N, C-alpha and C positions, 0 to 999 in steps of 0.2 A: 723855508724862512727861520731866521732866529726865533727861538721858543723857549720861555721861561718856565719854569712851575715853581711858585713859590708855598712854602708848605709842601715841601717834594716826599719826605720822611713818613707821612700820616696816610691813614689808609685811602682817602681820595685822589691822593696827590701821586701813588703809587698805581692807582687804576687808571690816572691819566693818561701815562707815561705808557704803560702798555696798549690802551685805546687809537694813541697816538701811532704806536709802530701795526699796530693790527688792521687798521684803519688807510697803508699808508701815507700820511698826513706828511707834507713836502718839509718834513725835517732836515733844515741843513743844520742848525748847532743847536744844541740842547744843554741849557743851564739850570741846570736846579740848587734851587736856594730854601735854604733851614735857618734855623736857629747858631748861634755862636757854638753852642754846644754841639751840633752835628757838623757842623763846616769844618773840613780839613777829612771826614772821611771819605770811604769809595762804596758805592755801592754797586748791584750789578744790573739793570737795567735789559731792556728788549733793546734798548740800543747799546748795551757795551757797558761796560764799566766805568763809571762817572765820578768825577769828586765835587762833593757837595760843597755848595761857595755860600759864605754869608752872606746875606741879604745885604741889597744897601740898592736905594733910590737909582743911584747913577748907573749901576750896572744895570738893573731891573728897566730901563728909559732903552737903553740900547738893545731890547730884545723887540722882534717884530709886534709878536702877541707873548702876554705874559696872562698866566693862569693862576689866581690866587685860589688856594686853597686854605684858608687860616680863617683865625676868627672875624668876627665886625668889625671888634674896636684895630685891629689894625689897617684891614681894609678901609676902612674911615680915613683915620691916619694916611694911609700910602698910596691907593689906588689913585686919586686924583693927581698927584705930582707923578706918580707912572706915566696917565695918560694924557697928563700937557702936553702942549703944542711942540710937536719933535720928539715926545716920546711912543708908548707902546701903545697897541690897544689893551685894555686890561677887559678880563672876563672875570667874576667874582662869582665865588660857591658861595662868600657869606649873604645874610640879610641884609647886610647894612644899607644894598642900595636899592632895594626890591620894590619898596612904596615912594622911592621920589620922581616924581613924576617927567625929569627931566632925560631920567635912566631907561630905557627897556628891558623889559623882563621878559625873557625871550623861550619857548619852546619851538626850536626852528619848523617842526612838522606842521604847527599853526600860525606863527606869528615871527616866523622867521624873518620876515624882509624890515622887521623893525631895527636886527639888527646891523643891516646895510650902511655905511657911512659913522658909524658911533665908534669911539673911543674907549668909552665905559658899557658896559656893557652885565647886567647880573643874572644871574644862573636863579631861579628858582627853586623852592622847596623840593625835598624829593618826594615829598606826598605828594605834592599839587601837582608835579610834574607827569607822576606815575596815572594819578587820578584822569588826569588833561589829556592823558593819549586815549580814551574811550570817550570822557563826558565832550569833549570839542566836537569831535565830528558827530555826535548825537546831538548837540547843541544845534550844532548845522543845520541840521538836517533837521529838525524837530524842533529846537526851539524850547531849552533848559528852562524851567520857570522856577522851580524848588529843586533842592538836593537834600539829603542829608547821607553823612558819608560813617563811618565807623570805621576807622583806619587799626592794623595789627603789624605793627612797626619793630623790624627787625635789632638787633642790637648793635649791626652796625650802624646804625644812623645814629647811635654815637661814637663813631669813629673805629680806631683801631683796639682804644680801650676801654667802650664796652665790649667789645668782641672778647676780650682777653676775661673778664671780670664774670662774663657768663660763661665762658670755658672754666674757670677757678670752682666760679659758682655749684659749678655742677659736679665738678670731682668733691667739693665740699660736702656736697649733699648725699651722693651715692656713699662716701665715704662714714655718712653720720656723723660730720663735724658741723659745727657753727656755720652757716654760709653769710662771707661778709659782705657789705654791700660800700661803694663812694663814690662809683660813677653815676648809678643811679638811685633815685628816692630809697630803696627797698631792696633785698634779694631777688633778681630775676628769673635765675637758673627755677624751672618747674612753679614758676609764679608768673604772672604778669598783674602792671601796673597802666592805671589806668592814670597817666601823669606823663605830660612830656615837655619841657618847657616849663616857665613859670605862669602862675595861674593870674588871669586878670582880673578886673573888676566885675567882669560882667559874671565870673565864676569859669566861665572857660580857659585854657591856657593858651599861652601866648602860640603853640605848635598846633591848634585849632583856630583859632585866627589866622596866623597867615595862608590857611589851604582857601577861606574864604576871601582874602583881602589880593589874593594871586589867583585866582583863578578870574575875579571879575576881570583885574587888569590885563590879562595874558588872551583873555576869551573878547576885551573890549565889551562886557557886559553888564554895567554896573546894577542893573536890575534884577542880577540871581539872585535869590535866598538861597542861603547854606547853611546848613550847619552839621559840626564836626566833632566827633569824640574822637580823642587820639588814646590808643594802648600799645604798652610797651611790651611786644612776648617773647618769649624763649626761642627765637630761631635767630640763626648769624646774617643769612643774608635773605634780603627781599623783600619789601613789603607788602603786604596786601589791605582790598579796602572793602567792604561792602558799603553798596550803592545805592539809594533810592532814589529814583526823581520822577517828577510830575513836569510833562512837557507842554508846549503851548499849542501843540498840534497832536493827533489821533495817532499811537505809534504800537506796531505789535513787533512780536520779540523775532519774527521773522525777519519785517522790514531793518529793527536793528543790525540783528549779525548780518545785513547784507551792507549795511552802510560800515559794520567794523571793520568787516572781510575787507573792503574797499581801502581801508583807514592805515595810513604808515607808521610803521612802526609798532603795531599791532598782532596780535597773533590769538586767533579764536581756539577757547579752550573749551568744548561748550559743547560736548556729550555726554551726559549724567548717566545713560545708560550705559557705558563705556568707561565708568568709573571716569571721566575726564572735565578738569576742571583747572582751573587756576589752583597753585600751588608754589610756595617758596622752591620746594627742592625742583620741580621743572622750571622755575621761572631767573632761581639763582644762574647768573655769568651768560644770560644771555639779552642780546641788544632790543630784542620787541619784551612788549608788555603782552602781559597774557590776559584777555576776558573772556568770560564763561556766568555759566547759572542767569541767564539772560533769560526772565520772563517776567510776566504781566504783572503787573501790583497788584496784591488784593485791598490797596487801599487807595491809589488813585484809579485802576481798572484802566481802560481803552487808552490814560494820557498819563501812563506810570510804567515805568520799568523798576527792578531789582537787579541787579550785577553783581559780579564779584570780581576782582583786579587785582594782579599779583603783578611788580617787575623789579627788578633789582635796583636797590636806589645807589649804590655804588657807582653804576652805569647810566641806567636812564634820569635817574633820581639825580646823578651828579658829572664825573667824569664825560660818560657818554655824551651828555646833553650839551657840556661844555666843548667838544670837541667837534660839534655838528653844528655848533654857533658858530668858531670857529673857520669851519668846512665853507660855510655862507663868504666868507672873507676873502677865500684865496684866488 
């Protein structure tokens, strides 16, 4: 298939190239599109040396599938043009179309059927995708009534610039120099910031509201109540999330483990006695999302669980999920 990646020089674009290669996706032509600033340069990829091309709608329409790893404003302007009749299938990583009823929002293990026959498909927020790998199977088995989520989100959630700022900030801090910040609201090195995306009128950030909106859409469960606090932490890769759920039907930790052990894309890391639990160090660069610390909720009792989730947001939260969507279309 003729594959195009728009935003190919960014962190998600680079991960997408590698995932396509690692999963043996049937790529016959790979076209990397970026800004005029990067156009004409060559880059080493898993598919060999490729010259970066300037983006144009006509060039993108000549592809079979186009992955968009760019801003929402760019996607809003160009995705419909690329996907118009006779054009390419577009899989968009931005938030531009996630809440459009006419555009499917897809996590393949959960609602992959929604992607079939579509020309424009939205990829969920990384935090939501990682959460739902555990939440959706539990919802199917026990019915999730309410969920409270606290996230611990890595610097790479803000792209390559976020990772660079954390690395530079750590050097500055350890050298006793003032720590500067531009990508984040405050210095992130040796700190954490309970602020991701813009604050809304209800006091939540847009990042936090995305988790509610997208969970309801993907699980097709508008009745689920969810509250989220999103926190940026000084790790490079892999978002972690502490989750409390109240279920409609009784649930035990043993029953939950049995469900999650069978869930696609999930690895149980749940042996506290041997210090085995989900962590960024063990979840980074892995396709599966780790789930552990599964226990009965002291608040909700026999209809409640507490658990911890960790997944690589550049993979399951972005590049891997988009490639899995593309695999459904082959």
